[in-house]
C-alpha angles and dihedrals in degrees: 000000000000117000112266095020119129115260118226117249124267093263091062100053097078090058091050092045092052097043099071098046091047088057092056122099112265093254092058095037090068090066096045133099091255095116093052110065097073089069092055103044092106124035119245117243114269114253129181115253125357136306086236108027114218094247091057091046092049091049091050091051091049090052090056092054095225127135133037111312086359090288131130106299117240123222110241122218088245092056093048089050090049091052091049091049092048091050091048090052091049091051096049102042 
């Protein structure tokens, strides 16, 4: 969207989000975000804090034993690049 242009209201974004994936060939549509928008049509009520507070999340990660020093694993640049490459390959063939 060009800088300074008016953004459509919240009620219009699901239509825009669904339009592009629906135009894809069936093979590529399976890997799109098409199944997701229905869960985001209406905003959730605001609540203070988080559904899973960070201390609970951190403790759960420690119990699994993953990550360096049993902490929350970080995503390396190499892993992000691999994911992007894998997605690109899925989208093109």
